C-alpha positions in Angstrom: 23.0 37.3 35.1 19.6 36.5 34.2 18.1 36.6 30.5 14.7 36.8 29.6 14.1 35.3 25.7 11.2 35.8 24.4 9.5 34.1 21.3 11.1 30.9 22.4 9.0 29.0 20.1 10.2 30.6 17.4 13.5 29.6 15.1 15.6 32.9 16.5 14.4 32.1 20.0 15.3 28.4 20.0 19.0 29.2 18.8 18.8 31.7 21.5 18.7 29.5 24.2 21.5 27.8 23.2 23.6 30.2 22.4 22.5 32.6 25.6 23.0 29.4 28.1 26.7 29.9 28.2 26.6 33.4 29.3 23.3 33.6 32.3 20.6 31.8 33.8 17.9 31.7 31.1 14.0 32.2 31.4 12.3 31.8 28.3 8.9 32.5 27.2 6.6 31.9 24.3 3.7 33.7 23.5 1.5 31.9 25.8 3.1 33.4 28.6 4.4 37.0 26.8 2.1 38.0 24.3 3.1 41.1 22.5 0.0 41.9 21.2 -1.2 42.4 25.1 0.6 44.8 26.8 -0.6 43.2 30.1 1.0 40.2 29.5 4.5 41.8 28.7 4.5 43.6 32.5 3.7 40.0 34.0 5.9 37.9 32.3 8.9 41.0 33.2 7.6 41.5 36.7 7.5 37.5 37.2 11.5 36.9 35.9 12.9 40.6 36.8 15.7 39.7 34.3 19.0 41.8 33.8 18.8 41.6 29.9 15.6 41.1 27.9 16.1 39.5 24.0 13.3 40.2 22.2 12.5 37.2 19.5 9.1 37.9 19.4 7.6 39.3 16.1 4.8 39.0 13.6 6.5 37.6 10.4 4.1 36.9 8.1 5.0 39.4 5.7 2.2 39.2 2.7 -0.7 38.9 6.1 0.8 41.7 7.6 -0.5 43.4 4.7 -4.4 42.3 5.7 -3.5 42.5 9.4 -1.9 45.8 10.1 -3.6 46.6 13.3 -2.5 43.5 14.7 1.3 43.3 13.1 1.6 47.1 14.4 0.7 45.8 18.3 3.1 42.9 18.0 5.7 44.5 16.2 5.3 48.0 17.0 3.7 48.6 20.4 4.5 46.0 22.5 8.7 46.5 22.2 7.8 49.8 23.1 5.8 48.7 26.8 8.9 46.0 26.8 11.5 48.1 26.9 9.6 50.4 29.4 9.4 47.8 31.8 13.1 46.8 30.9 14.0 50.0 31.8 12.4 50.3 35.3 14.7 47.4 35.7 17.4 48.8 34.3 18.0 45.7 32.1 19.6 45.8 28.7 17.3 44.9 25.8 18.3 43.2 22.5 15.8 43.9 20.0 15.6 42.8 16.4 14.4 44.3 12.8 15.0 43.9 9.4 15.9 44.7 6.6 12.3 45.5 5.4 12.7 48.8 7.1 15.0 50.2 3.4 12.8 50.7 0.6 16.0 48.8 -2.1 15.9 51.7 -4.2 19.6 51.9 -2.7 22.1 49.4 -4.8 24.5 49.9 -2.0 24.3 48.4 1.3 22.6 50.3 4.0 24.4 51.5 6.8 22.7 52.1 10.1 22.0 56.2 9.4 20.2 55.4 5.6 17.2 56.8 5.3 14.4 54.4 6.3 11.5 54.2 3.6 9.6 50.7 4.4 7.9 49.3 1.5 5.8 47.0 3.4 3.4 47.2 6.5 5.7 45.1 8.1 8.7 47.0 7.2 6.8 49.6 8.3 5.8 48.1 11.8 9.3 46.9 12.7 10.4 50.5 12.3 7.6 51.3 14.3 9.3 49.1 17.2 12.5 50.3 16.5 11.3 53.8 17.2 9.6 52.4 20.4 12.7 50.4 22.0 14.6 54.0 21.2 12.3 56.6 22.7 11.4 53.6 25.8 14.9 52.4 26.8 18.2 54.0 27.1 19.7 50.6 27.4 19.6 48.9 24.2 20.7 47.0 21.4 18.7 47.2 17.8 20.0 44.5 15.5 18.4 44.8 12.2 19.3 41.5 10.1 17.9 39.6 6.9 16.5 36.4 5.1 16.7 34.5 8.5 16.7 30.9 8.1 17.4 27.9 10.3 17.1 24.0 11.2 14.4 24.9 13.2 10.9 26.6 12.4 9.7 27.8 9.2 11.4 29.6 6.4 12.4 29.7 2.8 15.8 27.2 2.9 13.5 24.4 4.2 10.1 25.0 1.5 12.9 25.5 -1.4 13.9 21.9 0.0 10.6 20.6 0.5 9.2 22.2 -3.3 12.5 20.7 -4.9 11.7 17.2 -3.5 8.1 17.5 -4.4 7.2 18.9 -7.9 8.1 18.6 -11.2 9.1 22.3 -12.0 10.2 25.3 -9.7 10.2 29.7 -10.3 11.9 31.4 -7.9 12.2 34.9 -8.2 16.0 36.6 -9.0 15.7 40.1 -8.9 15.3 40.6 -5.0 19.2 40.9 -3.3 20.9 40.3 0.1 22.3 38.1 2.4 20.7 34.6 3.7 21.4 34.5 7.3 21.2 31.8 9.5 18.9 31.9 13.1 22.5 30.3 14.6 24.9 32.9 13.6 22.3 35.9 14.8 22.4 33.9 18.0 25.9 33.3 18.4 26.5 36.8 17.6 23.9 37.9 20.1 25.7 36.0 23.1 29.0 37.6 22.1 27.3 40.9 22.8 25.8 40.3 26.1 29.1 38.5 27.3 30.9 42.2 26.6 27.5 44.0 28.3 28.2 41.7 31.0 31.7 42.4 31.3 31.7 46.1 31.4 28.3 46.0 33.8 26.9 48.0 31.0 29.4 50.7 32.1 30.5 52.6 28.6 29.1 50.1 26.7 27.9 51.0 22.7 24.6 50.4 23.2 22.4 52.0 19.5 21.4 49.9 16.3 23.6 47.9 14.4 23.1 45.7 11.1 23.6 42.4 11.5 23.7 39.8 8.5 26.3 37.0 7.0 28.5 38.3 4.5 28.1 38.7 0.5 25.1 38.7 -1.2 22.8 36.8 -3.5 19.3 36.4 -5.6 16.1 33.9 -4.3 17.0 32.3 -7.6 21.0 31.8 -6.6 20.3 30.9 -3.0 17.6 28.3 -4.0 19.8 26.8 -6.6 22.8 26.7 -3.7 20.3 24.9 -1.9 19.8 22.5 -4.3 23.0 21.8 -5.2 23.8 21.0 -1.3 21.3 18.6 -0.8 22.0 16.6 -4.2 25.9 16.7 -2.9 24.5 15.9 0.7 22.3 12.7 -1.0 18.7 14.1 -1.2 16.6 13.1 -3.7 15.5 15.8 -5.7 12.3 15.8 -8.5 13.7 19.5 -9.6 17.7 20.0 -10.0 19.1 23.2 -8.7 20.1 24.0 -12.6 16.6 23.3 -13.4 15.5 26.3 -11.4 13.8 29.3 -13.4 14.9 32.4 -12.4 11.7 34.7 -13.1 10.8 38.5 -12.3 9.6 39.9 -9.0 6.4 41.3 -11.6 6.2 37.2 -12.6 5.3 36.4 -9.0 2.9 38.8 -7.7 2.7 39.4 -3.6 0.7 41.2 -1.6 3.6 42.7 0.1 6.3 44.4 -2.2 10.0 43.7 -1.2 12.7 45.7 -1.5 15.0 44.7 -4.4 18.5 45.5 -2.9 18.4 44.7 1.0 21.7 43.8 1.4 22.9 46.0 5.3 26.6 46.6 5.7 28.0 45.3 8.8 30.9 47.4 9.4 30.0 48.9 12.4 29.0 46.1 14.5 32.5 44.1 13.4 34.3 47.2 14.4 32.3 48.5 17.8 32.2 44.6 18.8 35.2 42.7 17.0 33.0 40.2 15.4 33.6 38.2 12.2 30.6 37.3 10.3 31.2 34.1 8.1 29.8 34.2 4.0 26.2 33.5 3.7 27.3 30.5 1.9 28.9 29.0 5.1 26.0 28.5 7.3 23.4 27.5 4.6 25.4 24.7 4.3 25.5 23.4 8.0 21.7 23.5 7.6 21.3 21.8 4.5 23.7 19.1 6.3 21.7 18.8 8.9 18.4 18.3 7.3 19.5 16.3 4.9 20.6 13.9 7.9 17.2 13.3 8.2 16.3 13.2 4.5 15.0 10.2 1.9 17.7 9.4 -0.3 18.0 7.7 -3.9 
Protein backbone atom coordinates (compact mmCIF):
# COMPACT_ATOMS: atom_id res chain seq x y z
CA UNK A 1 0.00 0.00 0.00
CA UNK A 2 1.31 3.42 -0.94
CA UNK A 3 0.37 6.35 1.30
CA UNK A 4 0.77 9.98 0.22
CA UNK A 5 1.10 12.45 3.12
CA UNK A 6 0.67 16.14 2.33
CA UNK A 7 1.86 18.85 4.71
CA UNK A 8 4.92 16.80 5.58
CA UNK A 9 6.65 19.85 7.05
CA UNK A 10 4.01 20.49 9.73
CA UNK A 11 3.62 19.08 13.23
CA UNK A 12 0.97 16.54 12.21
CA UNK A 13 2.72 15.61 8.97
CA UNK A 14 5.88 14.92 10.96
CA UNK A 15 4.09 12.47 13.26
CA UNK A 16 2.18 10.81 10.41
CA UNK A 17 5.43 9.85 8.71
CA UNK A 18 6.32 7.93 11.86
CA UNK A 19 2.96 6.29 12.52
CA UNK A 20 2.09 5.31 8.96
CA UNK A 21 5.50 3.84 8.16
CA UNK A 22 4.35 0.53 9.66
CA UNK A 23 1.21 0.49 7.50
CA UNK A 24 2.60 1.11 4.01
CA UNK A 25 5.11 2.81 1.74
CA UNK A 26 5.26 6.52 2.55
CA UNK A 27 5.49 9.36 0.05
CA UNK A 28 5.68 12.58 2.07
CA UNK A 29 5.35 15.93 0.29
CA UNK A 30 5.62 19.46 1.63
CA UNK A 31 4.17 22.66 0.15
CA UNK A 32 6.98 22.91 -2.39
CA UNK A 33 5.82 19.63 -3.93
CA UNK A 34 2.09 19.87 -3.23
CA UNK A 35 0.68 23.37 -2.68
CA UNK A 36 -3.01 23.25 -1.81
CA UNK A 37 -3.39 26.78 -3.15
CA UNK A 38 -2.34 25.50 -6.60
CA UNK A 39 -4.62 22.89 -8.24
CA UNK A 40 -1.96 21.99 -10.83
CA UNK A 41 0.52 21.25 -8.04
CA UNK A 42 -2.01 18.97 -6.31
CA UNK A 43 -2.78 17.03 -9.48
CA UNK A 44 0.90 16.62 -10.31
CA UNK A 45 1.69 15.26 -6.84
CA UNK A 46 -1.06 12.66 -6.96
CA UNK A 47 -0.34 11.60 -10.51
CA UNK A 48 3.35 11.18 -9.67
CA UNK A 49 2.69 9.12 -6.52
CA UNK A 50 -0.50 7.27 -7.58
CA UNK A 51 -1.25 6.41 -3.94
CA UNK A 52 -3.75 4.01 -2.43
CA UNK A 53 -4.34 6.40 0.48
CA UNK A 54 -4.03 10.19 0.62
CA UNK A 55 -3.60 11.69 4.09
CA UNK A 56 -4.05 15.45 3.93
CA UNK A 57 -2.19 17.11 6.79
CA UNK A 58 -1.69 20.35 4.85
CA UNK A 59 -3.74 23.37 5.88
CA UNK A 60 -3.80 27.12 6.43
CA UNK A 61 -3.77 27.16 10.24
CA UNK A 62 -3.09 30.83 11.12
CA UNK A 63 -6.47 31.48 12.73
CA UNK A 64 -6.07 35.24 13.21
CA UNK A 65 -4.25 35.86 9.93
CA UNK A 66 -7.12 34.17 8.09
CA UNK A 67 -9.27 37.17 8.97
CA UNK A 68 -6.96 39.30 6.80
CA UNK A 69 -6.33 36.61 4.15
CA UNK A 70 -9.70 34.91 3.73
CA UNK A 71 -9.21 34.27 0.01
CA UNK A 72 -5.90 32.47 0.51
CA UNK A 73 -7.26 30.51 3.46
CA UNK A 74 -10.26 29.52 1.34
CA UNK A 75 -8.04 28.27 -1.48
CA UNK A 76 -5.89 26.18 0.85
CA UNK A 77 -8.52 24.91 3.29
CA UNK A 78 -11.59 24.86 1.05
CA UNK A 79 -10.76 24.51 -2.64
CA UNK A 80 -7.52 22.54 -2.35
CA UNK A 81 -8.96 19.57 -0.44
CA UNK A 82 -11.71 19.31 -3.06
CA UNK A 83 -9.15 19.05 -5.86
CA UNK A 84 -7.17 16.54 -3.80
CA UNK A 85 -10.27 14.42 -3.20
CA UNK A 86 -11.30 14.48 -6.85
CA UNK A 87 -7.85 13.25 -7.91
CA UNK A 88 -7.93 10.59 -5.22
CA UNK A 89 -11.32 9.38 -6.39
CA UNK A 90 -9.98 8.95 -9.93
CA UNK A 91 -7.29 6.69 -8.42
CA UNK A 92 -9.82 4.89 -6.16
CA UNK A 93 -7.76 6.03 -3.19
CA UNK A 94 -8.96 6.68 0.34
CA UNK A 95 -8.79 10.32 1.44
CA UNK A 96 -8.10 11.11 5.10
CA UNK A 97 -8.73 14.80 5.73
CA UNK A 98 -8.41 16.71 9.01
CA UNK A 99 -10.83 19.36 10.17
CA UNK A 100 -11.38 21.31 13.35
CA UNK A 101 -13.59 22.00 16.35
CA UNK A 102 -13.76 25.55 15.01
CA UNK A 103 -16.51 24.51 12.57
CA UNK A 104 -18.76 24.97 15.63
CA UNK A 105 -19.64 28.30 17.24
CA UNK A 106 -19.08 27.14 20.83
CA UNK A 107 -22.51 28.14 22.08
CA UNK A 108 -23.37 24.57 23.05
CA UNK A 109 -22.20 23.41 26.49
CA UNK A 110 -22.40 19.67 25.75
CA UNK A 111 -19.66 18.08 23.61
CA UNK A 112 -20.45 18.30 19.93
CA UNK A 113 -21.41 15.18 17.98
CA UNK A 114 -20.79 14.83 14.26
CA UNK A 115 -24.38 15.67 13.30
CA UNK A 116 -24.64 18.89 15.30
CA UNK A 117 -25.17 22.04 13.26
CA UNK A 118 -21.96 23.70 12.11
CA UNK A 119 -21.81 27.45 12.63
CA UNK A 120 -18.20 28.69 12.32
CA UNK A 121 -17.52 31.97 14.10
CA UNK A 122 -14.33 32.90 12.24
CA UNK A 123 -12.81 32.77 8.76
CA UNK A 124 -10.59 29.81 9.57
CA UNK A 125 -13.58 27.74 10.69
CA UNK A 126 -15.56 28.71 7.60
CA UNK A 127 -12.74 27.66 5.27
CA UNK A 128 -12.25 24.36 7.08
CA UNK A 129 -15.98 23.65 6.84
CA UNK A 130 -15.81 24.39 3.10
CA UNK A 131 -12.99 21.85 2.86
CA UNK A 132 -15.09 19.21 4.57
CA UNK A 133 -17.94 19.85 2.14
CA UNK A 134 -15.61 19.73 -0.86
CA UNK A 135 -14.12 16.39 0.21
CA UNK A 136 -17.55 14.84 0.79
CA UNK A 137 -18.75 16.03 -2.62
CA UNK A 138 -15.67 14.84 -4.51
CA UNK A 139 -14.79 11.47 -2.98
CA UNK A 140 -16.95 8.63 -1.73
CA UNK A 141 -13.97 6.98 0.00
CA UNK A 142 -13.17 9.54 2.66
CA UNK A 143 -12.53 9.97 6.36
CA UNK A 144 -12.94 13.48 7.75
CA UNK A 145 -11.42 13.70 11.22
CA UNK A 146 -12.28 16.76 13.29
CA UNK A 147 -9.82 17.44 16.07
CA UNK A 148 -8.96 20.21 18.54
CA UNK A 149 -6.16 22.26 20.12
CA UNK A 150 -3.39 20.35 18.36
CA UNK A 151 0.12 20.38 19.81
CA UNK A 152 3.33 18.38 19.55
CA UNK A 153 7.05 18.40 20.15
CA UNK A 154 7.61 19.45 16.54
CA UNK A 155 6.35 22.72 15.04
CA UNK A 156 4.71 25.77 16.58
CA UNK A 157 1.82 25.42 19.05
CA UNK A 158 0.34 26.71 22.33
CA UNK A 159 2.24 24.26 24.52
CA UNK A 160 5.63 25.32 23.20
CA UNK A 161 4.66 28.99 23.32
CA UNK A 162 3.64 28.72 26.98
CA UNK A 163 6.90 26.98 27.88
CA UNK A 164 8.85 29.77 26.24
CA UNK A 165 6.83 32.57 27.84
CA UNK A 166 7.05 31.06 31.32
CA UNK A 167 10.83 31.01 30.96
CA UNK A 168 11.14 34.52 29.50
CA UNK A 169 8.47 36.74 31.05
CA UNK A 170 7.93 38.09 34.53
CA UNK A 171 4.12 37.74 34.33
CA UNK A 172 1.67 35.81 32.17
CA UNK A 173 -2.10 36.02 31.60
CA UNK A 174 -4.06 33.29 29.80
CA UNK A 175 -7.71 33.09 28.73
CA UNK A 176 -9.82 31.03 31.13
CA UNK A 177 -13.29 31.10 29.54
CA UNK A 178 -12.65 28.96 26.45
CA UNK A 179 -12.85 25.19 26.86
CA UNK A 180 -11.67 22.29 24.73
CA UNK A 181 -9.42 19.23 24.63
CA UNK A 182 -5.70 19.59 23.86
CA UNK A 183 -4.93 16.78 21.40
CA UNK A 184 -1.43 15.62 20.58
CA UNK A 185 -0.30 15.32 16.99
CA UNK A 186 1.14 11.93 17.96
CA UNK A 187 -2.27 10.72 19.14
CA UNK A 188 -3.93 11.90 15.93
CA UNK A 189 -1.22 10.20 13.87
CA UNK A 190 -1.46 6.92 15.80
CA UNK A 191 -5.26 6.88 15.51
CA UNK A 192 -4.96 7.59 11.78
CA UNK A 193 -2.60 4.62 11.38
CA UNK A 194 -5.15 2.43 13.15
CA UNK A 195 -7.91 3.55 10.78
CA UNK A 196 -5.78 3.15 7.65
CA UNK A 197 -4.75 -0.35 8.78
CA UNK A 198 -8.41 -1.29 9.16
CA UNK A 199 -9.12 0.09 5.71
CA UNK A 200 -6.27 -1.96 4.24
CA UNK A 201 -7.43 -5.12 5.99
CA UNK A 202 -10.83 -4.99 4.30
CA UNK A 203 -9.57 -3.47 1.04
CA UNK A 204 -12.22 -0.79 1.51
CA UNK A 205 -15.14 -3.25 1.40
CA UNK A 206 -17.68 -2.39 4.07
CA UNK A 207 -15.39 0.24 5.56
CA UNK A 208 -17.12 2.89 7.67
CA UNK A 209 -16.34 6.03 5.67
CA UNK A 210 -17.56 9.39 6.92
CA UNK A 211 -16.96 12.16 9.44
CA UNK A 212 -15.61 11.48 12.92
CA UNK A 213 -14.46 13.44 15.95
CA UNK A 214 -10.92 12.63 17.11
CA UNK A 215 -9.70 14.32 20.30
CA UNK A 216 -8.14 13.40 23.61
CA UNK A 217 -10.51 12.63 26.47
CA UNK A 218 -11.57 15.30 28.95
CA UNK A 219 -11.62 19.07 28.74
CA UNK A 220 -9.84 22.10 30.11
CA UNK A 221 -9.45 25.86 29.66
CA UNK A 222 -6.44 27.51 28.08
CA UNK A 223 -5.42 28.85 31.50
CA UNK A 224 -5.60 25.48 33.25
CA UNK A 225 -3.81 23.90 30.30
CA UNK A 226 -1.00 26.44 30.71
CA UNK A 227 -0.82 25.77 34.46
CA UNK A 228 -0.41 22.04 33.86
CA UNK A 229 2.35 22.72 31.33
CA UNK A 230 4.11 24.82 33.96
CA UNK A 231 3.76 22.21 36.72
CA UNK A 232 5.05 19.45 34.48
CA UNK A 233 7.99 21.55 33.31
CA UNK A 234 8.90 22.54 36.85
CA UNK A 235 8.70 18.92 38.00
CA UNK A 236 11.07 18.05 35.14
CA UNK A 237 13.56 20.61 36.42
CA UNK A 238 12.96 23.43 33.94
CA UNK A 239 13.76 26.92 35.28
CA UNK A 240 10.62 29.09 35.09
CA UNK A 241 10.36 32.82 35.71
CA UNK A 242 6.57 32.58 35.95
CA UNK A 243 5.49 29.69 38.21
CA UNK A 244 2.24 27.97 37.20
CA UNK A 245 0.41 29.32 40.26
CA UNK A 246 1.18 32.86 39.12
CA UNK A 247 -0.50 32.52 35.72
CA UNK A 248 -3.39 34.99 35.75
CA UNK A 249 -6.73 33.76 34.35
CA UNK A 250 -8.47 36.36 32.20
CA UNK A 251 -11.61 36.58 30.08
CA UNK A 252 -11.61 36.55 26.30
CA UNK A 253 -12.67 40.18 26.33
CA UNK A 254 -9.39 41.06 28.09
CA UNK A 255 -7.34 39.49 25.31
CA UNK A 256 -9.01 40.57 22.04
CA UNK A 257 -7.83 38.85 18.86
CA UNK A 258 -8.82 39.36 15.21
CA UNK A 259 -10.63 36.00 15.13
CA UNK A 260 -13.33 35.10 17.61
CA UNK A 261 -12.86 31.69 19.26
CA UNK A 262 -15.66 29.31 20.29
CA UNK A 263 -16.19 29.31 24.05
CA UNK A 264 -16.98 25.59 24.23
CA UNK A 265 -15.58 23.34 21.52
CA UNK A 266 -15.32 19.91 23.12
CA UNK A 267 -15.92 17.05 20.69
CA UNK A 268 -17.84 13.87 21.48
CA UNK A 269 -15.68 11.00 20.20
CA UNK A 270 -18.14 8.15 20.86
CA UNK A 271 -18.73 7.43 17.18
CA UNK A 272 -15.02 7.01 16.41
CA UNK A 273 -14.31 4.91 19.49
CA UNK A 274 -17.26 2.58 18.97
CA UNK A 275 -16.86 2.21 15.20
CA UNK A 276 -13.14 1.50 15.15
CA UNK A 277 -12.48 0.12 18.65
CA UNK A 278 -10.22 2.97 19.69
CA UNK A 279 -9.39 4.13 23.20
CA UNK A 280 -8.52 7.83 23.46
CA UNK A 281 -6.43 8.73 26.54
CA UNK A 282 -6.95 11.75 28.80
CA UNK A 283 -5.53 14.98 27.39
CA UNK A 284 -3.14 15.32 30.33
CA UNK A 285 -1.29 12.14 29.34
CA UNK A 286 -0.13 13.40 25.96
CA UNK A 287 0.77 16.82 27.35
CA UNK A 288 2.98 15.19 29.99
CA UNK A 289 4.82 13.16 27.37
CA UNK A 290 5.58 16.18 25.21
CA UNK A 291 6.59 18.42 28.12
CA UNK A 292 9.01 15.77 29.40
CA UNK A 293 10.49 15.41 25.92
CA UNK A 294 10.95 19.17 25.53
CA UNK A 295 12.20 19.63 29.09
CA UNK A 296 15.11 17.34 28.36
CA UNK A 297 16.50 19.99 26.00
CA UNK A 298 15.96 23.00 28.31
CA UNK A 299 18.12 24.72 30.90
CA UNK A 300 17.72 23.66 34.52
CA UNK A 301 18.21 25.78 37.70
